[in-house]
C-alpha atoms as an extended CHARMM CRD file, in Angstrom:
* protein
*
       226  EXT
         1         1  MET       CA            -34.1030000000      -37.5240000000      142.9860000000  PROA      1               0.0000000000
         2         2  ALA       CA            -33.3310000000      -33.8800000000      143.7260000000  PROA      2               0.0000000000
         3         3  GLY       CA            -33.7000000000      -31.6830000000      140.6900000000  PROA      3               0.0000000000
         4         4  THR       CA            -35.2920000000      -28.6370000000      138.9790000000  PROA      4               0.0000000000
         5         5  ILE       CA            -39.0220000000      -28.7090000000      138.1540000000  PROA      5               0.0000000000
         6         6  THR       CA            -39.2960000000      -28.5780000000      134.3360000000  PROA      6               0.0000000000
         7         7  ALA       CA            -43.0290000000      -29.4130000000      134.0350000000  PROA      7               0.0000000000
         8         8  LEU       CA            -46.2050000000      -29.7790000000      136.0350000000  PROA      8               0.0000000000
         9         9  LYS       CA            -48.9180000000      -31.8070000000      134.2480000000  PROA      9               0.0000000000
        10        10  ILE       CA            -52.4150000000      -32.7140000000      135.3670000000  PROA      10              0.0000000000
        11        11  GLN       CA            -52.9230000000      -36.4950000000      134.9850000000  PROA      11              0.0000000000
        12        12  LYS       CA            -55.3600000000      -37.4720000000      132.2220000000  PROA      12              0.0000000000
        13        13  ARG       CA            -57.0520000000      -40.2920000000      134.2010000000  PROA      13              0.0000000000
        14        14  ASN       CA            -57.1630000000      -38.3860000000      137.4750000000  PROA      14              0.0000000000
        15        15  ARG       CA            -57.6820000000      -34.6520000000      137.2600000000  PROA      15              0.0000000000
        16        16  ASN       CA            -57.0440000000      -34.2840000000      140.9570000000  PROA      16              0.0000000000
        17        17  ARG       CA            -53.3980000000      -35.2710000000      140.6690000000  PROA      17              0.0000000000
        18        18  VAL       CA            -50.3930000000      -33.6120000000      139.1510000000  PROA      18              0.0000000000
        19        19  ASN       CA            -47.2440000000      -35.1870000000      137.7010000000  PROA      19              0.0000000000
        20        20  VAL       CA            -44.0380000000      -33.4300000000      138.5720000000  PROA      20              0.0000000000
        21        21  TYR       CA            -41.1820000000      -33.5430000000      136.1400000000  PROA      21              0.0000000000
        22        22  LEU       CA            -37.6050000000      -32.9670000000      137.3040000000  PROA      22              0.0000000000
        23        23  ASP       CA            -34.8730000000      -32.1720000000      134.7480000000  PROA      23              0.0000000000
        24        24  GLU       CA            -37.1700000000      -33.2320000000      131.9160000000  PROA      24              0.0000000000
        25        25  HSD       CA            -37.9450000000      -36.6250000000      133.5040000000  PROA      25              0.0000000000
        26        26  TYR       CA            -41.0250000000      -37.7900000000      135.4940000000  PROA      26              0.0000000000
        27        27  GLY       CA            -40.2800000000      -37.5140000000      139.2420000000  PROA      27              0.0000000000
        28        28  PHE       CA            -43.4370000000      -38.1480000000      141.2330000000  PROA      28              0.0000000000
        29        29  SER       CA            -47.0860000000      -37.1660000000      141.5070000000  PROA      29              0.0000000000
        30        30  LEU       CA            -49.0360000000      -35.1730000000      144.0800000000  PROA      30              0.0000000000
        31        31  ALA       CA            -52.5660000000      -34.2550000000      144.8950000000  PROA      31              0.0000000000
        32        32  ASP       CA            -53.4040000000      -31.0650000000      143.0230000000  PROA      32              0.0000000000
        33        33  HSD       CA            -53.6710000000      -28.8080000000      146.1090000000  PROA      33              0.0000000000
        34        34  LEU       CA            -50.1760000000      -29.8770000000      147.2370000000  PROA      34              0.0000000000
        35        35  ALA       CA            -48.7840000000      -28.9920000000      143.8120000000  PROA      35              0.0000000000
        36        36  VAL       CA            -50.2030000000      -25.4110000000      143.9330000000  PROA      36              0.0000000000
        37        37  PRO       CA            -47.1020000000      -23.7830000000      145.4220000000  PROA      37              0.0000000000
        38        38  LEU       CA            -44.7290000000      -25.5010000000      142.9530000000  PROA      38              0.0000000000
        39        39  ARG       CA            -43.3510000000      -23.5750000000      139.9130000000  PROA      39              0.0000000000
        40        40  GLN       CA            -41.2710000000      -24.4820000000      136.9060000000  PROA      40              0.0000000000
        41        41  GLY       CA            -37.6740000000      -23.6590000000      137.4840000000  PROA      41              0.0000000000
        42        42  GLN       CA            -37.9810000000      -24.3650000000      141.2590000000  PROA      42              0.0000000000
        43        43  PHE       CA            -35.2740000000      -26.6410000000      142.6690000000  PROA      43              0.0000000000
        44        44  LEU       CA            -36.4660000000      -29.3800000000      144.9960000000  PROA      44              0.0000000000
        45        45  SER       CA            -34.0350000000      -31.1340000000      147.3790000000  PROA      45              0.0000000000
        46        46  ASP       CA            -34.3940000000      -34.7210000000      148.4450000000  PROA      46              0.0000000000
        47        47  GLU       CA            -35.7460000000      -33.5960000000      151.8050000000  PROA      47              0.0000000000
        48        48  GLU       CA            -38.3320000000      -31.3480000000      150.1500000000  PROA      48              0.0000000000
        49        49  ILE       CA            -39.4360000000      -34.1650000000      147.9230000000  PROA      49              0.0000000000
        50        50  ALA       CA            -39.6720000000      -36.5870000000      150.8720000000  PROA      50              0.0000000000
        51        51  ARG       CA            -41.8680000000      -34.0800000000      152.7260000000  PROA      51              0.0000000000
        52        52  LEU       CA            -44.1550000000      -33.5960000000      149.7440000000  PROA      52              0.0000000000
        53        53  GLU       CA            -44.5740000000      -37.3240000000      149.2950000000  PROA      53              0.0000000000
        54        54  GLU       CA            -45.2540000000      -37.7880000000      152.9600000000  PROA      54              0.0000000000
        55        55  GLU       CA            -47.9360000000      -35.1220000000      152.8850000000  PROA      55              0.0000000000
        56        56  ASP       CA            -49.3960000000      -36.6290000000      149.7360000000  PROA      56              0.0000000000
        57        57  GLU       CA            -49.6290000000      -40.0670000000      151.4400000000  PROA      57              0.0000000000
        58        58  TYR       CA            -51.2520000000      -38.5290000000      154.5000000000  PROA      58              0.0000000000
        59        59  HSD       CA            -53.7740000000      -36.7240000000      152.1940000000  PROA      59              0.0000000000
        60        60  HSD       CA            -54.5310000000      -40.0320000000      150.4050000000  PROA      60              0.0000000000
        61        61  VAL       CA            -55.0750000000      -42.0210000000      153.5660000000  PROA      61              0.0000000000
        62        62  TYR       CA            -57.1910000000      -39.1830000000      155.1400000000  PROA      62              0.0000000000
        63        63  ARG       CA            -59.4300000000      -39.0020000000      152.0950000000  PROA      63              0.0000000000
        64        64  ARG       CA            -60.0280000000      -42.8200000000      152.1970000000  PROA      64              0.0000000000
        65        65  ALA       CA            -60.8400000000      -42.5900000000      155.8840000000  PROA      65              0.0000000000
        66        66  VAL       CA            -63.3590000000      -39.7400000000      155.3500000000  PROA      66              0.0000000000
        67        67  LYS       CA            -64.9680000000      -41.6560000000      152.4630000000  PROA      67              0.0000000000
        68        68  LEU       CA            -65.2940000000      -44.7000000000      154.8000000000  PROA      68              0.0000000000
        69        69  ILE       CA            -67.0050000000      -42.6180000000      157.4840000000  PROA      69              0.0000000000
        70        70  ASP       CA            -69.2820000000      -40.9200000000      154.9220000000  PROA      70              0.0000000000
        71        71  HSD       CA            -70.6400000000      -44.3440000000      154.0210000000  PROA      71              0.0000000000
        72        72  ARG       CA            -71.8240000000      -44.8900000000      157.5520000000  PROA      72              0.0000000000
        73        73  PRO       CA            -70.6770000000      -43.7990000000      161.0480000000  PROA      73              0.0000000000
        74        74  ARG       CA            -67.6780000000      -45.8270000000      162.2610000000  PROA      74              0.0000000000
        75        75  SER       CA            -65.9440000000      -46.3360000000      165.5300000000  PROA      75              0.0000000000
        76        76  ILE       CA            -62.2970000000      -45.4560000000      166.0250000000  PROA      76              0.0000000000
        77        77  ALA       CA            -61.3460000000      -49.0920000000      166.1870000000  PROA      77              0.0000000000
        78        78  GLU       CA            -63.1720000000      -49.8760000000      162.8750000000  PROA      78              0.0000000000
        79        79  VAL       CA            -61.2470000000      -47.1220000000      161.0510000000  PROA      79              0.0000000000
        80        80  ARG       CA            -57.9920000000      -48.1960000000      162.5530000000  PROA      80              0.0000000000
        81        81  GLN       CA            -58.6000000000      -51.8560000000      161.6020000000  PROA      81              0.0000000000
        82        82  ARG       CA            -59.5410000000      -50.8970000000      158.0050000000  PROA      82              0.0000000000
        83        83  MET       CA            -56.3260000000      -48.8720000000      157.6030000000  PROA      83              0.0000000000
        84        84  GLU       CA            -54.2340000000      -51.6850000000      159.1280000000  PROA      84              0.0000000000
        85        85  ARG       CA            -55.6440000000      -54.1130000000      156.5530000000  PROA      85              0.0000000000
        86        86  GLN       CA            -54.6830000000      -51.6820000000      153.8310000000  PROA      86              0.0000000000
        87        87  GLY       CA            -51.1270000000      -51.7100000000      155.0110000000  PROA      87              0.0000000000
        88        88  VAL       CA            -51.0100000000      -48.1350000000      156.2580000000  PROA      88              0.0000000000
        89        89  ALA       CA            -48.0990000000      -47.3610000000      158.6130000000  PROA      89              0.0000000000
        90        90  ALA       CA            -49.0630000000      -47.2330000000      162.2900000000  PROA      90              0.0000000000
        91        91  ASP       CA            -47.8000000000      -43.6460000000      162.8560000000  PROA      91              0.0000000000
        92        92  LEU       CA            -49.7660000000      -42.3880000000      159.8520000000  PROA      92              0.0000000000
        93        93  ILE       CA            -52.8990000000      -44.2100000000      161.1130000000  PROA      93              0.0000000000
        94        94  GLU       CA            -52.6780000000      -42.4740000000      164.4550000000  PROA      94              0.0000000000
        95        95  LYS       CA            -52.0960000000      -39.1310000000      162.7270000000  PROA      95              0.0000000000
        96        96  VAL       CA            -55.2140000000      -39.5270000000      160.6550000000  PROA      96              0.0000000000
        97        97  ILE       CA            -57.2870000000      -40.7550000000      163.5730000000  PROA      97              0.0000000000
        98        98  GLU       CA            -56.1160000000      -37.8100000000      165.7050000000  PROA      98              0.0000000000
        99        99  GLN       CA            -57.1380000000      -35.3640000000      163.0720000000  PROA      99              0.0000000000
       100       100  LEU       CA            -60.5350000000      -37.0420000000      162.5110000000  PROA      100             0.0000000000
       101       101  THR       CA            -61.1950000000      -37.1040000000      166.2020000000  PROA      101             0.0000000000
       102       102  ALA       CA            -60.2210000000      -33.4460000000      166.6380000000  PROA      102             0.0000000000
       103       103  ILE       CA            -62.7010000000      -32.2340000000      164.0680000000  PROA      103             0.0000000000
       104       104  GLY       CA            -65.4640000000      -34.5180000000      165.2990000000  PROA      104             0.0000000000
       105       105  LEU       CA            -65.6900000000      -37.0070000000      162.4390000000  PROA      105             0.0000000000
       106       106  LEU       CA            -64.6490000000      -39.8340000000      164.8070000000  PROA      106             0.0000000000
       107       107  ASP       CA            -66.3850000000      -39.9180000000      168.1740000000  PROA      107             0.0000000000
       108       108  ASP       CA            -66.9850000000      -43.2740000000      169.9130000000  PROA      108             0.0000000000
       109       109  ALA       CA            -69.5530000000      -41.8210000000      172.3520000000  PROA      109             0.0000000000
       110       110  GLU       CA            -71.5520000000      -40.3810000000      169.4740000000  PROA      110             0.0000000000
       111       111  PHE       CA            -71.1430000000      -43.5810000000      167.3810000000  PROA      111             0.0000000000
       112       112  ALA       CA            -72.4790000000      -45.6130000000      170.3150000000  PROA      112             0.0000000000
       113       113  ARG       CA            -75.4530000000      -43.2980000000      170.8090000000  PROA      113             0.0000000000
       114       114  LEU       CA            -76.4040000000      -43.5050000000      167.1340000000  PROA      114             0.0000000000
       115       115  TRP       CA            -75.8980000000      -47.2810000000      166.9710000000  PROA      115             0.0000000000
       116       116  VAL       CA            -78.2500000000      -47.8390000000      169.9580000000  PROA      116             0.0000000000
       117       117  GLU       CA            -80.7590000000      -45.2720000000      168.6710000000  PROA      117             0.0000000000
       118       118  ASN       CA            -80.8360000000      -46.8960000000      165.2380000000  PROA      118             0.0000000000
       119       119  ARG       CA            -81.3410000000      -50.4190000000      166.6880000000  PROA      119             0.0000000000
       120       120  GLU       CA            -84.0500000000      -49.1000000000      168.9890000000  PROA      120             0.0000000000
       121       121  THR       CA            -85.8670000000      -47.4930000000      166.1130000000  PROA      121             0.0000000000
       122       122  PHE       CA            -85.6600000000      -50.2780000000      163.6050000000  PROA      122             0.0000000000
       123       123  ARG       CA            -84.4870000000      -53.5470000000      165.2750000000  PROA      123             0.0000000000
       124       124  PRO       CA            -84.9010000000      -53.3970000000      169.0040000000  PROA      124             0.0000000000
       125       125  ARG       CA            -82.8140000000      -55.8190000000      171.0580000000  PROA      125             0.0000000000
       126       126  SER       CA            -81.6480000000      -56.3590000000      174.6360000000  PROA      126             0.0000000000
       127       127  HSD       CA            -78.9450000000      -54.5620000000      176.5010000000  PROA      127             0.0000000000
       128       128  ARG       CA            -76.9210000000      -57.7470000000      176.4450000000  PROA      128             0.0000000000
       129       129  MET       CA            -77.0100000000      -57.9870000000      172.6790000000  PROA      129             0.0000000000
       130       130  LEU       CA            -76.3300000000      -54.3140000000      172.1670000000  PROA      130             0.0000000000
       131       131  ARG       CA            -73.3570000000      -54.5030000000      174.5020000000  PROA      131             0.0000000000
       132       132  TYR       CA            -72.0390000000      -57.4740000000      172.5290000000  PROA      132             0.0000000000
       133       133  GLU       CA            -72.4230000000      -55.5630000000      169.2350000000  PROA      133             0.0000000000
       134       134  LEU       CA            -70.6580000000      -52.4040000000      170.5440000000  PROA      134             0.0000000000
       135       135  ARG       CA            -67.8240000000      -54.5170000000      171.9970000000  PROA      135             0.0000000000
       136       136  GLN       CA            -67.3600000000      -55.9230000000      168.4880000000  PROA      136             0.0000000000
       137       137  LYS       CA            -67.0180000000      -52.3260000000      167.2730000000  PROA      137             0.0000000000
       138       138  GLY       CA            -64.1080000000      -51.8170000000      169.7010000000  PROA      138             0.0000000000
       139       139  LEU       CA            -65.8380000000      -49.6020000000      172.2410000000  PROA      139             0.0000000000
       140       140  ASP       CA            -64.8310000000      -49.5620000000      175.7930000000  PROA      140             0.0000000000
       141       141  GLU       CA            -67.2040000000      -50.4950000000      178.6650000000  PROA      141             0.0000000000
       142       142  LYS       CA            -67.7680000000      -46.9090000000      179.9550000000  PROA      142             0.0000000000
       143       143  THR       CA            -68.8110000000      -45.6400000000      176.5350000000  PROA      143             0.0000000000
       144       144  ILE       CA            -71.1140000000      -48.5740000000      175.9910000000  PROA      144             0.0000000000
       145       145  ALA       CA            -72.7580000000      -48.1660000000      179.4520000000  PROA      145             0.0000000000
       146       146  GLN       CA            -73.3950000000      -44.4540000000      178.7110000000  PROA      146             0.0000000000
       147       147  ALA       CA            -75.0440000000      -45.3160000000      175.3640000000  PROA      147             0.0000000000
       148       148  LEU       CA            -77.3180000000      -47.9630000000      176.9740000000  PROA      148             0.0000000000
       149       149  GLU       CA            -78.5820000000      -45.5950000000      179.6110000000  PROA      149             0.0000000000
       150       150  GLN       CA            -80.9750000000      -44.0730000000      176.9920000000  PROA      150             0.0000000000
       151       151  ILE       CA            -82.7580000000      -47.4600000000      176.4840000000  PROA      151             0.0000000000
       152       152  ASP       CA            -85.4110000000      -48.9020000000      178.8380000000  PROA      152             0.0000000000
       153       153  GLU       CA            -85.0250000000      -52.6370000000      178.0390000000  PROA      153             0.0000000000
       154       154  GLU       CA            -88.5080000000      -53.4860000000      179.3320000000  PROA      154             0.0000000000
       155       155  GLN       CA            -90.2000000000      -50.9050000000      177.1110000000  PROA      155             0.0000000000
       156       156  SER       CA            -88.0500000000      -51.9850000000      174.2180000000  PROA      156             0.0000000000
       157       157  ALA       CA            -89.2120000000      -55.5580000000      174.5380000000  PROA      157             0.0000000000
       158       158  HSD       CA            -92.8630000000      -54.5730000000      174.8780000000  PROA      158             0.0000000000
       159       159  ARG       CA            -92.7020000000      -52.3870000000      171.7830000000  PROA      159             0.0000000000
       160       160  LEU       CA            -91.0260000000      -55.1700000000      169.7530000000  PROA      160             0.0000000000
       161       161  ALA       CA            -93.5880000000      -57.7050000000      170.9780000000  PROA      161             0.0000000000
       162       162  HSD       CA            -96.4110000000      -55.4310000000      169.8610000000  PROA      162             0.0000000000
       163       163  GLN       CA            -94.8280000000      -54.8790000000      166.4380000000  PROA      163             0.0000000000
       164       164  ARG       CA            -94.5190000000      -58.6180000000      165.9320000000  PROA      164             0.0000000000
       165       165  ALA       CA            -97.8430000000      -59.6610000000      167.4860000000  PROA      165             0.0000000000
       166       166  HSD       CA            -99.9780000000      -58.7380000000      164.5600000000  PROA      166             0.0000000000
       167       167  ARG       CA            -98.1570000000      -61.1860000000      162.3380000000  PROA      167             0.0000000000
       168       168  LEU       CA            -99.0840000000      -63.8960000000      164.7690000000  PROA      168             0.0000000000
       169       169  SER       CA           -102.5880000000      -62.8010000000      165.5280000000  PROA      169             0.0000000000
       170       170  ARG       CA           -104.2630000000      -65.8030000000      163.8620000000  PROA      170             0.0000000000
       171       171  LEU       CA           -102.5630000000      -68.1860000000      166.1820000000  PROA      171             0.0000000000
       172       172  ASP       CA           -103.9760000000      -69.5530000000      169.4170000000  PROA      172             0.0000000000
       173       173  TRP       CA           -102.4110000000      -68.6410000000      172.6790000000  PROA      173             0.0000000000
       174       174  PRO       CA            -99.9670000000      -71.5220000000      173.1070000000  PROA      174             0.0000000000
       175       175  ALA       CA            -98.5540000000      -71.0450000000      169.5450000000  PROA      175             0.0000000000
       176       176  PHE       CA            -98.5770000000      -67.2860000000      169.8770000000  PROA      176             0.0000000000
       177       177  ARG       CA            -96.6680000000      -67.5170000000      173.1600000000  PROA      177             0.0000000000
       178       178  GLN       CA            -94.1350000000      -69.9650000000      171.8530000000  PROA      178             0.0000000000
       179       179  LYS       CA            -93.3230000000      -68.0580000000      168.6870000000  PROA      179             0.0000000000
       180       180  LEU       CA            -93.2130000000      -64.5610000000      170.1780000000  PROA      180             0.0000000000
       181       181  THR       CA            -91.2150000000      -65.6100000000      173.2100000000  PROA      181             0.0000000000
       182       182  GLY       CA            -88.6380000000      -67.2980000000      170.9130000000  PROA      182             0.0000000000
       183       183  TYR       CA            -88.5710000000      -64.1540000000      168.7820000000  PROA      183             0.0000000000
       184       184  LEU       CA            -87.7380000000      -61.9880000000      171.7550000000  PROA      184             0.0000000000
       185       185  ALA       CA            -85.2600000000      -64.4810000000      173.0340000000  PROA      185             0.0000000000
       186       186  ARG       CA            -83.3060000000      -64.4290000000      169.8150000000  PROA      186             0.0000000000
       187       187  ARG       CA            -82.9070000000      -60.7130000000      170.2980000000  PROA      187             0.0000000000
       188       188  GLY       CA            -81.3730000000      -61.2200000000      173.7160000000  PROA      188             0.0000000000
       189       189  TYR       CA            -84.2080000000      -60.5420000000      176.0650000000  PROA      189             0.0000000000
       190       190  SER       CA            -84.4470000000      -62.5830000000      179.2680000000  PROA      190             0.0000000000
       191       191  TYR       CA            -87.1960000000      -65.0420000000      179.7680000000  PROA      191             0.0000000000
       192       192  GLU       CA            -88.9470000000      -62.8230000000      182.3940000000  PROA      192             0.0000000000
       193       193  VAL       CA            -88.7460000000      -59.7280000000      180.2860000000  PROA      193             0.0000000000
       194       194  ALA       CA            -90.0760000000      -61.6610000000      177.2400000000  PROA      194             0.0000000000
       195       195  ARG       CA            -92.8600000000      -63.3040000000      179.2830000000  PROA      195             0.0000000000
       196       196  ARG       CA            -94.1940000000      -60.0210000000      180.4500000000  PROA      196             0.0000000000
       197       197  ALA       CA            -93.9360000000      -58.4420000000      176.9460000000  PROA      197             0.0000000000
       198       198  VAL       CA            -95.6490000000      -61.4370000000      175.2780000000  PROA      198             0.0000000000
       199       199  ARG       CA            -98.5080000000      -61.4560000000      177.7630000000  PROA      199             0.0000000000
       200       200  GLU       CA            -99.1570000000      -57.7830000000      177.3730000000  PROA      200             0.0000000000
       201       201  ALA       CA            -99.1160000000      -57.9990000000      173.5820000000  PROA      201             0.0000000000
       202       202  TRP       CA           -101.5750000000      -60.8630000000      173.7690000000  PROA      202             0.0000000000
       203       203  GLN       CA           -103.9320000000      -58.8880000000      176.0380000000  PROA      203             0.0000000000
       204       204  CYS       CA           -103.8670000000      -56.0040000000      173.5860000000  PROA      204             0.0000000000
       205       205  LEU       CA           -104.8590000000      -58.3520000000      170.7430000000  PROA      205             0.0000000000
       206       206  LEU       CA           -107.6870000000      -59.7060000000      172.9210000000  PROA      206             0.0000000000
       207       207  GLU       CA           -109.1520000000      -56.2720000000      173.3120000000  PROA      207             0.0000000000
       208       208  SER       CA           -109.2480000000      -55.6830000000      169.5200000000  PROA      208             0.0000000000
       209       209  ASP       CA           -110.1370000000      -59.0920000000      168.1530000000  PROA      209             0.0000000000
       210       210  ASP       CA           -113.1450000000      -61.3230000000      169.2490000000  PROA      210             0.0000000000
       211       211  ASP       CA           -111.6860000000      -64.3610000000      167.3830000000  PROA      211             0.0000000000
       212       212  ILE       CA           -108.5550000000      -64.2210000000      169.4620000000  PROA      212             0.0000000000
       213       213  LEU       CA           -110.6360000000      -64.0360000000      172.5800000000  PROA      213             0.0000000000
       214       214  HSD       CA           -112.3490000000      -67.2320000000      171.5460000000  PROA      214             0.0000000000
       215       215  ASN       CA           -108.9800000000      -68.9270000000      171.0290000000  PROA      215             0.0000000000
       216       216  CYS       CA           -107.8900000000      -67.6530000000      174.4110000000  PROA      216             0.0000000000
       217       217  ARG       CA           -110.9020000000      -69.2600000000      176.1400000000  PROA      217             0.0000000000
       218       218  GLU       CA           -110.1720000000      -72.5160000000      174.5090000000  PROA      218             0.0000000000
       219       219  SER       CA           -106.7120000000      -72.4800000000      176.0040000000  PROA      219             0.0000000000
       220       220  GLU       CA           -107.6420000000      -71.9840000000      179.6400000000  PROA      220             0.0000000000
       221       221  GLU       CA           -105.7850000000      -75.0520000000      180.7120000000  PROA      221             0.0000000000
       222       222  GLU       CA           -102.4630000000      -73.3730000000      179.7060000000  PROA      222             0.0000000000
       223       223  GLU       CA           -100.1620000000      -72.0240000000      182.3840000000  PROA      223             0.0000000000
       224       224  TRP       CA           -100.5750000000      -68.4950000000      181.3150000000  PROA      224             0.0000000000
       225       225  THR       CA           -104.3000000000      -67.7800000000      181.5610000000  PROA      225             0.0000000000
       226       226  CYS       CA           -105.7260000000      -64.8260000000      179.7580000000  PROA      226             0.0000000000
């Protein structure tokens, strides 16, 4: 393909790419910033063309990876898996990941911290469930353990129980206990942690609602007295 550049034309459908013509014939296209040093009349050897195309492919893969991360934070494993599914060569994948890691756009420790923080703020769940989720994202055990250190599971369960309790405030104690315990269990909390959180949430409702107190007294025969 070696030849002399006879024209450099910006693509009509993609203004960020430039078509390079060699000896009056279309040769290849490049990202616009890679085409900046090129000039009409310049001779390109096969090796120079191969290098330019390699740089262009790297630039294309890198931009796709950045776009993926911009959508939401990703773990290194997620980015690698996405590029593998897109058929990107293994050596190019590692080159892109290395660059993204070097500039801080990929950081598994930060990803884990943000994941746990987001869950704790909007959808609290147990350490066991959080650990499972982070493993699915490809994180190692050390990184997961460090991220989970910021969460007090007991407090998390109690806060979640209080958030949910108001939706169940018209129920009597047995029904309230059953539904809220099940709700916490589905988010991975152990029976004992759920039990304490449910009882505390019920007690708080009792202090603020006389009707609930009446329901509680009618349920004195239940195992968990009020």
